[in-house]
Each structure stands twice: as structure tokens, then as C-alpha cells.
PDB file of N, CA, C and O in Angstrom:
ATOM      1  N   MET A   1      11.482  59.584 -37.466  1.00  0.00           N
ATOM      2  CA  MET A   1      10.172  60.166 -37.371  1.00  0.00           C
ATOM      3  C   MET A   1       9.222  59.116 -36.789  1.00  0.00           C
ATOM      4  O   MET A   1       9.272  57.943 -37.157  1.00  0.00           O
ATOM      5  N   ILE A   2       8.368  59.555 -35.887  1.00  0.00           N
ATOM      6  CA  ILE A   2       7.346  58.684 -35.316  1.00  0.00           C
ATOM      7  C   ILE A   2       6.058  58.912 -36.089  1.00  0.00           C
ATOM      8  O   ILE A   2       5.632  60.051 -36.280  1.00  0.00           O
ATOM      9  N   GLU A   3       5.442  57.827 -36.532  1.00  0.00           N
ATOM     10  CA  GLU A   3       4.181  57.962 -37.250  1.00  0.00           C
ATOM     11  C   GLU A   3       3.023  57.917 -36.261  1.00  0.00           C
ATOM     12  O   GLU A   3       3.018  57.108 -35.334  1.00  0.00           O
ATOM     13  N   ILE A   4       2.049  58.788 -36.467  1.00  0.00           N
ATOM     14  CA  ILE A   4       0.875  58.855 -35.599  1.00  0.00           C
ATOM     15  C   ILE A   4      -0.147  57.837 -36.081  1.00  0.00           C
ATOM     16  O   ILE A   4      -0.417  57.730 -37.277  1.00  0.00           O
ATOM     17  N   ASN A   5      -0.715  57.086 -35.133  1.00  0.00           N
ATOM     18  CA  ASN A   5      -1.712  56.084 -35.474  1.00  0.00           C
ATOM     19  C   ASN A   5      -2.904  56.747 -36.159  1.00  0.00           C
ATOM     20  O   ASN A   5      -3.564  57.611 -35.582  1.00  0.00           O
ATOM     21  N   TRP A   6      -3.163  56.341 -37.367  1.00  0.00           N
ATOM     22  CA  TRP A   6      -4.235  56.906 -38.180  1.00  0.00           C
ATOM     23  C   TRP A   6      -5.500  56.077 -38.040  1.00  0.00           C
ATOM     24  O   TRP A   6      -6.577  56.512 -38.450  1.00  0.00           O
ATOM     25  N   GLY A   7      -5.381  54.891 -37.466  1.00  0.00           N
ATOM     26  CA  GLY A   7      -6.530  53.999 -37.360  1.00  0.00           C
ATOM     27  C   GLY A   7      -6.671  53.179 -38.636  1.00  0.00           C
ATOM     28  O   GLY A   7      -5.712  53.011 -39.389  1.00  0.00           O
ATOM     29  N   LYS A   8      -7.866  52.677 -38.868  1.00  0.00           N
ATOM     30  CA  LYS A   8      -8.127  51.878 -40.062  1.00  0.00           C
ATOM     31  C   LYS A   8      -7.848  52.715 -41.312  1.00  0.00           C
ATOM     32  O   LYS A   8      -8.308  53.853 -41.406  1.00  0.00           O
ATOM     33  N   PRO A   9      -7.099  52.163 -42.270  1.00  0.00           N
ATOM     34  CA  PRO A   9      -6.808  52.928 -43.490  1.00  0.00           C
ATOM     35  C   PRO A   9      -8.088  53.359 -44.221  1.00  0.00           C
ATOM     36  O   PRO A   9      -9.106  52.668 -44.192  1.00  0.00           O
ATOM     37  N   LEU A  10      -8.001  54.509 -44.867  1.00  0.00           N
ATOM     38  CA  LEU A  10      -9.081  55.015 -45.715  1.00  0.00           C
ATOM     39  C   LEU A  10      -8.668  54.780 -47.157  1.00  0.00           C
ATOM     40  O   LEU A  10      -7.548  55.117 -47.541  1.00  0.00           O
ATOM     41  N   SER A  11      -9.555  54.206 -47.963  1.00  0.00           N
ATOM     42  CA  SER A  11      -9.256  53.930 -49.370  1.00  0.00           C
ATOM     43  C   SER A  11     -10.258  54.661 -50.248  1.00  0.00           C
ATOM     44  O   SER A  11     -11.467  54.602 -50.027  1.00  0.00           O
ATOM     45  N   PHE A  12      -9.726  55.351 -51.250  1.00  0.00           N
ATOM     46  CA  PHE A  12     -10.564  56.119 -52.172  1.00  0.00           C
ATOM     47  C   PHE A  12     -10.251  55.750 -53.613  1.00  0.00           C
ATOM     48  O   PHE A  12      -9.098  55.503 -53.967  1.00  0.00           O
ATOM     49  N   VAL A  13     -11.281  55.714 -54.433  1.00  0.00           N
ATOM     50  CA  VAL A  13     -11.115  55.546 -55.876  1.00  0.00           C
ATOM     51  C   VAL A  13     -10.708  56.915 -56.399  1.00  0.00           C
ATOM     52  O   VAL A  13     -11.436  57.894 -56.235  1.00  0.00           O
ATOM     53  N   MET A  14      -9.539  56.977 -57.030  1.00  0.00           N
ATOM     54  CA  MET A  14      -8.936  58.247 -57.399  1.00  0.00           C
ATOM     55  C   MET A  14      -9.080  58.615 -58.876  1.00  0.00           C
ATOM     56  O   MET A  14      -8.718  59.721 -59.276  1.00  0.00           O
ATOM     57  N   SER A  15      -9.606  57.699 -59.682  1.00  0.00           N
ATOM     58  CA  SER A  15      -9.713  57.991 -61.115  1.00  0.00           C
ATOM     59  C   SER A  15     -10.900  57.244 -61.705  1.00  0.00           C
ATOM     60  O   SER A  15     -11.406  56.296 -61.106  1.00  0.00           O
ATOM     61  N   PRO A  16     -11.342  57.673 -62.880  1.00  0.00           N
ATOM     62  CA  PRO A  16     -12.428  56.965 -63.565  1.00  0.00           C
ATOM     63  C   PRO A  16     -12.045  55.531 -63.938  1.00  0.00           C
ATOM     64  O   PRO A  16     -12.918  54.695 -64.171  1.00  0.00           O
ATOM     65  N   ASP A  17     -10.741  55.247 -63.994  1.00  0.00           N
ATOM     66  CA  ASP A  17     -10.277  53.895 -64.314  1.00  0.00           C
ATOM     67  C   ASP A  17     -10.356  52.955 -63.116  1.00  0.00           C
ATOM     68  O   ASP A  17     -10.088  51.760 -63.242  1.00  0.00           O
ATOM     69  N   GLY A  18     -10.722  53.493 -61.954  1.00  0.00           N
ATOM     70  CA  GLY A  18     -10.850  52.663 -60.764  1.00  0.00           C
ATOM     71  C   GLY A  18      -9.596  52.546 -59.927  1.00  0.00           C
ATOM     72  O   GLY A  18      -9.514  51.675 -59.060  1.00  0.00           O
ATOM     73  N   ASP A  19      -8.601  53.415 -60.169  1.00  0.00           N
ATOM     74  CA  ASP A  19      -7.380  53.382 -59.366  1.00  0.00           C
ATOM     75  C   ASP A  19      -7.710  53.721 -57.911  1.00  0.00           C
ATOM     76  O   ASP A  19      -8.381  54.715 -57.631  1.00  0.00           O
ATOM     77  N   VAL A  20      -7.232  52.888 -56.995  1.00  0.00           N
ATOM     78  CA  VAL A  20      -7.524  53.062 -55.576  1.00  0.00           C
ATOM     79  C   VAL A  20      -6.252  53.467 -54.841  1.00  0.00           C
ATOM     80  O   VAL A  20      -5.180  52.909 -55.076  1.00  0.00           O
ATOM     81  N   GLN A  21      -6.385  54.445 -53.948  1.00  0.00           N
ATOM     82  CA  GLN A  21      -5.281  54.862 -53.090  1.00  0.00           C
ATOM     83  C   GLN A  21      -5.690  54.598 -51.646  1.00  0.00           C
ATOM     84  O   GLN A  21      -6.746  55.042 -51.197  1.00  0.00           O
ATOM     85  N   LYS A  22      -4.839  53.867 -50.921  1.00  0.00           N
ATOM     86  CA  LYS A  22      -5.079  53.582 -49.509  1.00  0.00           C
ATOM     87  C   LYS A  22      -4.240  54.540 -48.680  1.00  0.00           C
ATOM     88  O   LYS A  22      -3.030  54.647 -48.879  1.00  0.00           O
ATOM     89  N   PHE A  23      -4.884  55.237 -47.750  1.00  0.00           N
ATOM     90  CA  PHE A  23      -4.204  56.162 -46.856  1.00  0.00           C
ATOM     91  C   PHE A  23      -4.112  55.514 -45.483  1.00  0.00           C
ATOM     92  O   PHE A  23      -5.110  55.386 -44.774  1.00  0.00           O
ATOM     93  N   SER A  24      -2.892  55.104 -45.115  1.00  0.00           N
ATOM     94  CA  SER A  24      -2.725  54.347 -43.884  1.00  0.00           C
ATOM     95  C   SER A  24      -2.002  55.111 -42.778  1.00  0.00           C
ATOM     96  O   SER A  24      -1.993  54.659 -41.634  1.00  0.00           O
ATOM     97  N   THR A  25      -1.395  56.259 -43.092  1.00  0.00           N
ATOM     98  CA  THR A  25      -0.744  57.075 -42.059  1.00  0.00           C
ATOM     99  C   THR A  25      -1.099  58.548 -42.271  1.00  0.00           C
ATOM    100  O   THR A  25      -1.404  58.983 -43.382  1.00  0.00           O
ATOM    101  N   ILE A  26      -1.050  59.281 -41.192  1.00  0.00           N
ATOM    102  CA  ILE A  26      -1.348  60.710 -41.284  1.00  0.00           C
ATOM    103  C   ILE A  26      -0.266  61.439 -42.081  1.00  0.00           C
ATOM    104  O   ILE A  26      -0.536  62.453 -42.724  1.00  0.00           O
ATOM    105  N   GLU A  27       0.952  60.916 -42.033  1.00  0.00           N
ATOM    106  CA  GLU A  27       2.035  61.520 -42.817  1.00  0.00           C
ATOM    107  C   GLU A  27       1.772  61.374 -44.316  1.00  0.00           C
ATOM    108  O   GLU A  27       2.056  62.285 -45.094  1.00  0.00           O
ATOM    109  N   GLN A  28       1.234  60.233 -44.711  1.00  0.00           N
ATOM    110  CA  GLN A  28       0.871  60.005 -46.111  1.00  0.00           C
ATOM    111  C   GLN A  28      -0.238  60.965 -46.532  1.00  0.00           C
ATOM    112  O   GLN A  28      -0.206  61.524 -47.628  1.00  0.00           O
ATOM    113  N   VAL A  29      -1.208  61.146 -45.657  1.00  0.00           N
ATOM    114  CA  VAL A  29      -2.310  62.078 -45.932  1.00  0.00           C
ATOM    115  C   VAL A  29      -1.780  63.492 -46.122  1.00  0.00           C
ATOM    116  O   VAL A  29      -2.171  64.183 -47.062  1.00  0.00           O
ATOM    117  N   LYS A  30      -0.899  63.918 -45.238  1.00  0.00           N
ATOM    118  CA  LYS A  30      -0.343  65.271 -45.357  1.00  0.00           C
ATOM    119  C   LYS A  30       0.419  65.421 -46.671  1.00  0.00           C
ATOM    120  O   LYS A  30       0.291  66.440 -47.349  1.00  0.00           O
ATOM    121  N   HIS A  31       1.211  64.412 -47.033  1.00  0.00           N
ATOM    122  CA  HIS A  31       1.941  64.466 -48.300  1.00  0.00           C
ATOM    123  C   HIS A  31       0.979  64.668 -49.470  1.00  0.00           C
ATOM    124  O   HIS A  31       1.229  65.496 -50.346  1.00  0.00           O
ATOM    125  N   TRP A  32      -0.105  63.921 -49.484  1.00  0.00           N
ATOM    126  CA  TRP A  32      -1.083  64.069 -50.564  1.00  0.00           C
ATOM    127  C   TRP A  32      -1.715  65.451 -50.543  1.00  0.00           C
ATOM    128  O   TRP A  32      -1.849  66.081 -51.592  1.00  0.00           O
ATOM    129  N   LEU A  33      -2.105  65.931 -49.373  1.00  0.00           N
ATOM    130  CA  LEU A  33      -2.742  67.250 -49.290  1.00  0.00           C
ATOM    131  C   LEU A  33      -1.804  68.369 -49.737  1.00  0.00           C
ATOM    132  O   LEU A  33      -2.243  69.350 -50.337  1.00  0.00           O
ATOM    133  N   VAL A  34      -0.523  68.223 -49.446  1.00  0.00           N
ATOM    134  CA  VAL A  34       0.454  69.272 -49.788  1.00  0.00           C
ATOM    135  C   VAL A  34       0.945  69.144 -51.225  1.00  0.00           C
ATOM    136  O   VAL A  34       1.087  70.154 -51.914  1.00  0.00           O
ATOM    137  N   ARG A  35       1.205  67.938 -51.685  1.00  0.00           N
ATOM    138  CA  ARG A  35       1.891  67.745 -52.964  1.00  0.00           C
ATOM    139  C   ARG A  35       1.036  67.212 -54.111  1.00  0.00           C
ATOM    140  O   ARG A  35       1.333  67.493 -55.273  1.00  0.00           O
ATOM    141  N   LYS A  36      -0.011  66.455 -53.815  1.00  0.00           N
ATOM    142  CA  LYS A  36      -0.723  65.749 -54.880  1.00  0.00           C
ATOM    143  C   LYS A  36      -2.204  66.089 -54.997  1.00  0.00           C
ATOM    144  O   LYS A  36      -2.885  65.540 -55.864  1.00  0.00           O
ATOM    145  N   TRP A  37      -2.717  66.967 -54.160  1.00  0.00           N
ATOM    146  CA  TRP A  37      -4.157  67.214 -54.162  1.00  0.00           C
ATOM    147  C   TRP A  37      -4.570  67.964 -55.411  1.00  0.00           C
ATOM    148  O   TRP A  37      -3.917  68.939 -55.783  1.00  0.00           O
ATOM    149  N   PRO A  38      -5.645  67.533 -56.073  1.00  0.00           N
ATOM    150  CA  PRO A  38      -6.000  68.114 -57.369  1.00  0.00           C
ATOM    151  C   PRO A  38      -6.669  69.482 -57.308  1.00  0.00           C
ATOM    152  O   PRO A  38      -6.652  70.215 -58.297  1.00  0.00           O
ATOM    153  N   ILE A  39      -7.261  69.843 -56.162  1.00  0.00           N
ATOM    154  CA  ILE A  39      -7.934  71.147 -56.085  1.00  0.00           C
ATOM    155  C   ILE A  39      -7.587  71.832 -54.762  1.00  0.00           C
ATOM    156  O   ILE A  39      -7.281  71.176 -53.767  1.00  0.00           O
ATOM    157  N   ALA A  40      -7.642  73.140 -54.775  1.00  0.00           N
ATOM    158  CA  ALA A  40      -7.422  73.920 -53.560  1.00  0.00           C
ATOM    159  C   ALA A  40      -8.721  74.642 -53.228  1.00  0.00           C
ATOM    160  O   ALA A  40      -8.963  75.759 -53.685  1.00  0.00           O
ATOM    161  N   ASP A  41      -9.552  73.984 -52.425  1.00  0.00           N
ATOM    162  CA  ASP A  41     -10.814  74.582 -52.021  1.00  0.00           C
ATOM    163  C   ASP A  41     -10.863  74.672 -50.505  1.00  0.00           C
ATOM    164  O   ASP A  41      -9.882  74.363 -49.828  1.00  0.00           O
ATOM    165  N   GLU A  42     -12.002  75.093 -49.973  1.00  0.00           N
ATOM    166  CA  GLU A  42     -12.130  75.250 -48.524  1.00  0.00           C
ATOM    167  C   GLU A  42     -11.965  73.919 -47.792  1.00  0.00           C
ATOM    168  O   GLU A  42     -11.326  73.870 -46.741  1.00  0.00           O
ATOM    169  N   ALA A  43     -12.531  72.841 -48.332  1.00  0.00           N
ATOM    170  CA  ALA A  43     -12.417  71.530 -47.694  1.00  0.00           C
ATOM    171  C   ALA A  43     -10.953  71.093 -47.612  1.00  0.00           C
ATOM    172  O   ALA A  43     -10.527  70.518 -46.610  1.00  0.00           O
ATOM    173  N   HIS A  44     -10.191  71.367 -48.664  1.00  0.00           N
ATOM    174  CA  HIS A  44      -8.755  71.050 -48.669  1.00  0.00           C
ATOM    175  C   HIS A  44      -8.031  71.840 -47.592  1.00  0.00           C
ATOM    176  O   HIS A  44      -7.228  71.278 -46.847  1.00  0.00           O
ATOM    177  N   ALA A  45      -8.302  73.130 -47.501  1.00  0.00           N
ATOM    178  CA  ALA A  45      -7.640  73.983 -46.507  1.00  0.00           C
ATOM    179  C   ALA A  45      -7.963  73.526 -45.088  1.00  0.00           C
ATOM    180  O   ALA A  45      -7.083  73.487 -44.227  1.00  0.00           O
ATOM    181  N   ILE A  46      -9.217  73.182 -44.849  1.00  0.00           N
ATOM    182  CA  ILE A  46      -9.621  72.709 -43.515  1.00  0.00           C
ATOM    183  C   ILE A  46      -8.937  71.388 -43.197  1.00  0.00           C
ATOM    184  O   ILE A  46      -8.441  71.197 -42.086  1.00  0.00           O
ATOM    185  N   ALA A  47      -8.907  70.477 -44.161  1.00  0.00           N
ATOM    186  CA  ALA A  47      -8.274  69.174 -43.934  1.00  0.00           C
ATOM    187  C   ALA A  47      -6.796  69.360 -43.604  1.00  0.00           C
ATOM    188  O   ALA A  47      -6.290  68.738 -42.670  1.00  0.00           O
ATOM    189  N   LEU A  48      -6.112  70.192 -44.345  1.00  0.00           N
ATOM    190  CA  LEU A  48      -4.690  70.415 -44.088  1.00  0.00           C
ATOM    191  C   LEU A  48      -4.482  71.020 -42.704  1.00  0.00           C
ATOM    192  O   LEU A  48      -3.564  70.624 -41.986  1.00  0.00           O
ATOM    193  N   GLN A  49      -5.313  71.959 -42.333  1.00  0.00           N
ATOM    194  CA  GLN A  49      -5.231  72.572 -41.005  1.00  0.00           C
ATOM    195  C   GLN A  49      -5.470  71.522 -39.912  1.00  0.00           C
ATOM    196  O   GLN A  49      -4.742  71.486 -38.920  1.00  0.00           O
ATOM    197  N   GLN A  50      -6.475  70.677 -40.087  1.00  0.00           N
ATOM    198  CA  GLN A  50      -6.791  69.664 -39.082  1.00  0.00           C
ATOM    199  C   GLN A  50      -5.705  68.588 -38.998  1.00  0.00           C
ATOM    200  O   GLN A  50      -5.369  68.128 -37.906  1.00  0.00           O
ATOM    201  N   VAL A  51      -5.164  68.192 -40.137  1.00  0.00           N
ATOM    202  CA  VAL A  51      -4.086  67.199 -40.148  1.00  0.00           C
ATOM    203  C   VAL A  51      -2.860  67.750 -39.419  1.00  0.00           C
ATOM    204  O   VAL A  51      -2.243  67.046 -38.620  1.00  0.00           O
ATOM    205  N   ASN A  52      -2.511  68.993 -39.691  1.00  0.00           N
ATOM    206  CA  ASN A  52      -1.372  69.600 -38.991  1.00  0.00           C
ATOM    207  C   ASN A  52      -1.622  69.667 -37.486  1.00  0.00           C
ATOM    208  O   ASN A  52      -0.720  69.398 -36.692  1.00  0.00           O
ATOM    209  N   ALA A  53      -2.831  70.022 -37.100  1.00  0.00           N
ATOM    210  CA  ALA A  53      -3.167  70.104 -35.674  1.00  0.00           C
ATOM    211  C   ALA A  53      -3.090  68.723 -35.019  1.00  0.00           C
ATOM    212  O   ALA A  53      -2.604  68.598 -33.895  1.00  0.00           O
ATOM    213  N   ALA A  54      -3.561  67.701 -35.706  1.00  0.00           N
ATOM    214  CA  ALA A  54      -3.481  66.339 -35.162  1.00  0.00           C
ATOM    215  C   ALA A  54      -2.029  65.883 -35.047  1.00  0.00           C
ATOM    216  O   ALA A  54      -1.654  65.223 -34.078  1.00  0.00           O
ATOM    217  N   MET A  55      -1.217  66.236 -36.036  1.00  0.00           N
ATOM    218  CA  MET A  55       0.201  65.866 -35.989  1.00  0.00           C
ATOM    219  C   MET A  55       0.923  66.561 -34.834  1.00  0.00           C
ATOM    220  O   MET A  55       1.909  66.044 -34.309  1.00  0.00           O
ATOM    221  N   ASP A  56       0.429  67.728 -34.445  1.00  0.00           N
ATOM    222  CA  ASP A  56       0.999  68.458 -33.304  1.00  0.00           C
ATOM    223  C   ASP A  56       0.320  68.070 -31.991  1.00  0.00           C
ATOM    224  O   ASP A  56       0.582  68.670 -30.948  1.00  0.00           O
ATOM    225  N   CYS A  57      -0.559  67.059 -32.051  1.00  0.00           N
ATOM    226  CA  CYS A  57      -1.273  66.539 -30.871  1.00  0.00           C
ATOM    227  C   CYS A  57      -2.161  67.590 -30.206  1.00  0.00           C
ATOM    228  O   CYS A  57      -2.347  67.580 -28.989  1.00  0.00           O
ATOM    229  N   ILE A  58      -2.710  68.498 -31.024  1.00  0.00           N
ATOM    230  CA  ILE A  58      -3.604  69.534 -30.512  1.00  0.00           C
ATOM    231  C   ILE A  58      -5.055  69.057 -30.562  1.00  0.00           C
ATOM    232  O   ILE A  58      -5.861  69.420 -29.705  1.00  0.00           O
ATOM    233  N   ILE A  59      -5.383  68.248 -31.559  1.00  0.00           N
ATOM    234  CA  ILE A  59      -6.735  67.706 -31.698  1.00  0.00           C
ATOM    235  C   ILE A  59      -6.639  66.193 -31.902  1.00  0.00           C
ATOM    236  O   ILE A  59      -5.585  65.686 -32.287  1.00  0.00           O
ATOM    237  N   PRO A  60      -7.734  65.470 -31.645  1.00  0.00           N
ATOM    238  CA  PRO A  60      -7.729  64.026 -31.903  1.00  0.00           C
ATOM    239  C   PRO A  60      -7.605  63.724 -33.399  1.00  0.00           C
ATOM    240  O   PRO A  60      -8.073  64.489 -34.242  1.00  0.00           O
ATOM    241  N   VAL A  61      -6.968  62.603 -33.705  1.00  0.00           N
ATOM    242  CA  VAL A  61      -6.774  62.199 -35.093  1.00  0.00           C
ATOM    243  C   VAL A  61      -8.118  61.994 -35.802  1.00  0.00           C
ATOM    244  O   VAL A  61      -8.217  62.219 -37.008  1.00  0.00           O
ATOM    245  N   GLY A  62      -9.142  61.575 -35.072  1.00  0.00           N
ATOM    246  CA  GLY A  62     -10.456  61.356 -35.680  1.00  0.00           C
ATOM    247  C   GLY A  62     -11.020  62.600 -36.341  1.00  0.00           C
ATOM    248  O   GLY A  62     -11.700  62.507 -37.363  1.00  0.00           O
ATOM    249  N   ILE A  63     -10.747  63.756 -35.773  1.00  0.00           N
ATOM    250  CA  ILE A  63     -11.212  65.014 -36.378  1.00  0.00           C
ATOM    251  C   ILE A  63     -10.499  65.239 -37.709  1.00  0.00           C
ATOM    252  O   ILE A  63     -11.119  65.656 -38.688  1.00  0.00           O
ATOM    253  N   ALA A  64      -9.210  64.964 -37.742  1.00  0.00           N
ATOM    254  CA  ALA A  64      -8.445  65.111 -38.988  1.00  0.00           C
ATOM    255  C   ALA A  64      -8.926  64.112 -40.033  1.00  0.00           C
ATOM    256  O   ALA A  64      -9.002  64.447 -41.215  1.00  0.00           O
ATOM    257  N   ARG A  65      -9.254  62.883 -39.615  1.00  0.00           N
ATOM    258  CA  ARG A  65      -9.764  61.867 -40.548  1.00  0.00           C
ATOM    259  C   ARG A  65     -11.065  62.346 -41.199  1.00  0.00           C
ATOM    260  O   ARG A  65     -11.241  62.222 -42.411  1.00  0.00           O
ATOM    261  N   ARG A  66     -11.968  62.890 -40.390  1.00  0.00           N
ATOM    262  CA  ARG A  66     -13.245  63.374 -40.940  1.00  0.00           C
ATOM    263  C   ARG A  66     -13.021  64.536 -41.904  1.00  0.00           C
ATOM    264  O   ARG A  66     -13.672  64.615 -42.946  1.00  0.00           O
ATOM    265  N   ALA A  67     -12.108  65.432 -41.562  1.00  0.00           N
ATOM    266  CA  ALA A  67     -11.813  66.566 -42.456  1.00  0.00           C
ATOM    267  C   ALA A  67     -11.190  66.070 -43.755  1.00  0.00           C
ATOM    268  O   ALA A  67     -11.500  66.584 -44.830  1.00  0.00           O
ATOM    269  N   PHE A  68     -10.313  65.072 -43.660  1.00  0.00           N
ATOM    270  CA  PHE A  68      -9.701  64.513 -44.863  1.00  0.00           C
ATOM    271  C   PHE A  68     -10.748  63.825 -45.736  1.00  0.00           C
ATOM    272  O   PHE A  68     -10.731  63.979 -46.957  1.00  0.00           O
ATOM    273  N   ALA A  69     -11.649  63.077 -45.131  1.00  0.00           N
ATOM    274  CA  ALA A  69     -12.707  62.405 -45.899  1.00  0.00           C
ATOM    275  C   ALA A  69     -13.586  63.438 -46.602  1.00  0.00           C
ATOM    276  O   ALA A  69     -13.997  63.224 -47.743  1.00  0.00           O
ATOM    277  N   ALA A  70     -13.876  64.548 -45.936  1.00  0.00           N
ATOM    278  CA  ALA A  70     -14.673  65.614 -46.554  1.00  0.00           C
ATOM    279  C   ALA A  70     -13.920  66.240 -47.730  1.00  0.00           C
ATOM    280  O   ALA A  70     -14.520  66.536 -48.764  1.00  0.00           O
ATOM    281  N   ALA A  71     -12.623  66.439 -47.576  1.00  0.00           N
ATOM    282  CA  ALA A  71     -11.813  67.000 -48.662  1.00  0.00           C
ATOM    283  C   ALA A  71     -11.766  66.034 -49.838  1.00  0.00           C
ATOM    284  O   ALA A  71     -11.831  66.455 -50.993  1.00  0.00           O
ATOM    285  N   ALA A  72     -11.655  64.745 -49.549  1.00  0.00           N
ATOM    286  CA  ALA A  72     -11.637  63.742 -50.624  1.00  0.00           C
ATOM    287  C   ALA A  72     -12.955  63.774 -51.396  1.00  0.00           C
ATOM    288  O   ALA A  72     -12.962  63.715 -52.626  1.00  0.00           O
ATOM    289  N   LYS A  73     -14.059  63.866 -50.676  1.00  0.00           N
ATOM    290  CA  LYS A  73     -15.374  63.945 -51.334  1.00  0.00           C
ATOM    291  C   LYS A  73     -15.452  65.208 -52.189  1.00  0.00           C
ATOM    292  O   LYS A  73     -15.935  65.168 -53.320  1.00  0.00           O
ATOM    293  N   SER A  74     -14.973  66.329 -51.644  1.00  0.00           N
ATOM    294  CA  SER A  74     -14.986  67.593 -52.382  1.00  0.00           C
ATOM    295  C   SER A  74     -14.139  67.511 -53.651  1.00  0.00           C
ATOM    296  O   SER A  74     -14.455  68.149 -54.654  1.00  0.00           O
ATOM    297  N   ALA A  75     -13.064  66.724 -53.605  1.00  0.00           N
ATOM    298  CA  ALA A  75     -12.180  66.561 -54.762  1.00  0.00           C
ATOM    299  C   ALA A  75     -12.730  65.545 -55.767  1.00  0.00           C
ATOM    300  O   ALA A  75     -12.147  65.343 -56.833  1.00  0.00           O
ATOM    301  N   GLY A  76     -13.847  64.911 -55.426  1.00  0.00           N
ATOM    302  CA  GLY A  76     -14.459  63.965 -56.352  1.00  0.00           C
ATOM    303  C   GLY A  76     -14.042  62.522 -56.148  1.00  0.00           C
ATOM    304  O   GLY A  76     -14.386  61.663 -56.960  1.00  0.00           O
ATOM    305  N   PHE A  77     -13.308  62.237 -55.084  1.00  0.00           N
ATOM    306  CA  PHE A  77     -12.899  60.866 -54.794  1.00  0.00           C
ATOM    307  C   PHE A  77     -14.031  60.137 -54.086  1.00  0.00           C
ATOM    308  O   PHE A  77     -14.767  60.734 -53.301  1.00  0.00           O
ATOM    309  N   VAL A  78     -14.167  58.860 -54.363  1.00  0.00           N
ATOM    310  CA  VAL A  78     -15.241  58.054 -53.803  1.00  0.00           C
ATOM    311  C   VAL A  78     -14.638  56.994 -52.885  1.00  0.00           C
ATOM    312  O   VAL A  78     -13.680  56.321 -53.267  1.00  0.00           O
ATOM    313  N   PRO A  79     -15.189  56.835 -51.676  1.00  0.00           N
ATOM    314  CA  PRO A  79     -14.685  55.762 -50.814  1.00  0.00           C
ATOM    315  C   PRO A  79     -14.800  54.416 -51.536  1.00  0.00           C
ATOM    316  O   PRO A  79     -15.821  54.121 -52.156  1.00  0.00           O
ATOM    317  N   GLU A  80     -13.758  53.620 -51.449  1.00  0.00           N
ATOM    318  CA  GLU A  80     -13.730  52.352 -52.168  1.00  0.00           C
ATOM    319  C   GLU A  80     -14.903  51.460 -51.786  1.00  0.00           C
ATOM    320  O   GLU A  80     -15.436  50.742 -52.633  1.00  0.00           O
ATOM    321  N   ASN A  81     -15.310  51.495 -50.528  1.00  0.00           N
ATOM    322  CA  ASN A  81     -16.397  50.620 -50.096  1.00  0.00           C
ATOM    323  C   ASN A  81     -17.759  51.029 -50.653  1.00  0.00           C
ATOM    324  O   ASN A  81     -18.731  50.292 -50.486  1.00  0.00           O
ATOM    325  N   LEU A  82     -17.853  52.182 -51.309  1.00  0.00           N
ATOM    326  CA  LEU A  82     -19.117  52.615 -51.908  1.00  0.00           C
ATOM    327  C   LEU A  82     -19.183  52.368 -53.413  1.00  0.00           C
ATOM    328  O   LEU A  82     -20.187  52.681 -54.053  1.00  0.00           O
ATOM    329  N   VAL A  83     -18.120  51.808 -53.972  1.00  0.00           N
ATOM    330  CA  VAL A  83     -18.068  51.571 -55.412  1.00  0.00           C
ATOM    331  C   VAL A  83     -18.499  50.138 -55.687  1.00  0.00           C
ATOM    332  O   VAL A  83     -17.988  49.191 -55.088  1.00  0.00           O
ATOM    333  N   ALA A  84     -19.433  50.001 -56.588  1.00  0.00           N
ATOM    334  CA  ALA A  84     -19.888  48.653 -57.000  1.00  0.00           C
ATOM    335  C   ALA A  84     -19.052  48.227 -58.203  1.00  0.00           C
ATOM    336  O   ALA A  84     -19.114  48.836 -59.271  1.00  0.00           O
ATOM    337  N   TYR A  85     -18.281  47.179 -58.009  1.00  0.00           N
ATOM    338  CA  TYR A  85     -17.461  46.666 -59.102  1.00  0.00           C
ATOM    339  C   TYR A  85     -18.275  45.647 -59.892  1.00  0.00           C
ATOM    340  O   TYR A  85     -18.996  44.843 -59.301  1.00  0.00           O
ATOM    341  N   PRO A  86     -18.169  45.671 -61.220  1.00  0.00           N
ATOM    342  CA  PRO A  86     -18.915  44.690 -62.018  1.00  0.00           C
ATOM    343  C   PRO A  86     -18.423  43.272 -61.727  1.00  0.00           C
ATOM    344  O   PRO A  86     -17.237  43.045 -61.487  1.00  0.00           O
ATOM    345  N   MET A  87     -19.348  42.337 -61.755  1.00  0.00           N
ATOM    346  CA  MET A  87     -18.968  40.943 -61.529  1.00  0.00           C
ATOM    347  C   MET A  87     -18.239  40.417 -62.745  1.00  0.00           C
ATOM    348  O   MET A  87     -18.564  40.769 -63.879  1.00  0.00           O
ATOM    349  N   ARG A  88     -17.255  39.576 -62.503  1.00  0.00           N
ATOM    350  CA  ARG A  88     -16.501  38.973 -63.614  1.00  0.00           C
ATOM    351  C   ARG A  88     -17.325  37.855 -64.239  1.00  0.00           C
ATOM    352  O   ARG A  88     -18.083  37.157 -63.565  1.00  0.00           O
ATOM    353  N   LYS A  89     -17.155  37.712 -65.524  1.00  0.00           N
ATOM    354  CA  LYS A  89     -17.827  36.618 -66.244  1.00  0.00           C
ATOM    355  C   LYS A  89     -17.099  35.309 -65.960  1.00  0.00           C
ATOM    356  O   LYS A  89     -15.876  35.273 -65.828  1.00  0.00           O
ATOM    357  N   ALA A  90     -17.865  34.256 -65.873  1.00  0.00           N
ATOM    358  CA  ALA A  90     -17.263  32.934 -65.663  1.00  0.00           C
ATOM    359  C   ALA A  90     -16.541  32.514 -66.943  1.00  0.00           C
ATOM    360  O   ALA A  90     -17.002  32.792 -68.050  1.00  0.00           O
ATOM    361  N   ALA A  91     -15.416  31.849 -66.775  1.00  0.00           N
ATOM    362  CA  ALA A  91     -14.624  31.443 -67.934  1.00  0.00           C
ATOM    363  C   ALA A  91     -15.182  30.217 -68.587  1.00  0.00           C
ATOM    364  O   ALA A  91     -14.632  29.742 -69.581  1.00  0.00           O
TER     365      ALA A  91
END
């Protein structure tokens, strides 16, 4: 299988405990949308449709990335770069 260049990985905080998932390939994104996605809403359906279209080289991957980011937001995931982590105390 040839993997399609997804560009810079997208990382989302996936739980209240701060678990982060990095999405580095479009195949990984599709797996999550099909097998692991927590909700089935319109944003999810659009993202899956756009990811499939990008994998078939019908649309640019950037469109699928934006649809996936919208679905992640709809599912309650937060981009890792928007999360403020508490500073550690000095020992």
C-alpha cells in the first residue's frame, strides 16, 4: 500500500487526562473515522467522505485535513497546540 502524504501531523488531546493522538497519515485518519470515532454526526460523515475522496485523488489532501479537523472539534477533541499544560514545580 502506498501512503498519501498527509503533510504535517495533526495532534489532538483525546481525553480529559490529556492523552494525545498524533495523526500522521491519511490511512490512520480513515482508520480512526471508521473504527474509533466516538460520535456519528454530520462533521464525521463529511470528514469520512472527504478522506475517501482524497485517497482516490479526487480532491486535494488539504480539504480532507480541514474536514478531519472540523470532525475532531465536533467530537470534542482539542488541538494539542491549543492546550495550556501546567508548569512543573521545581524540585
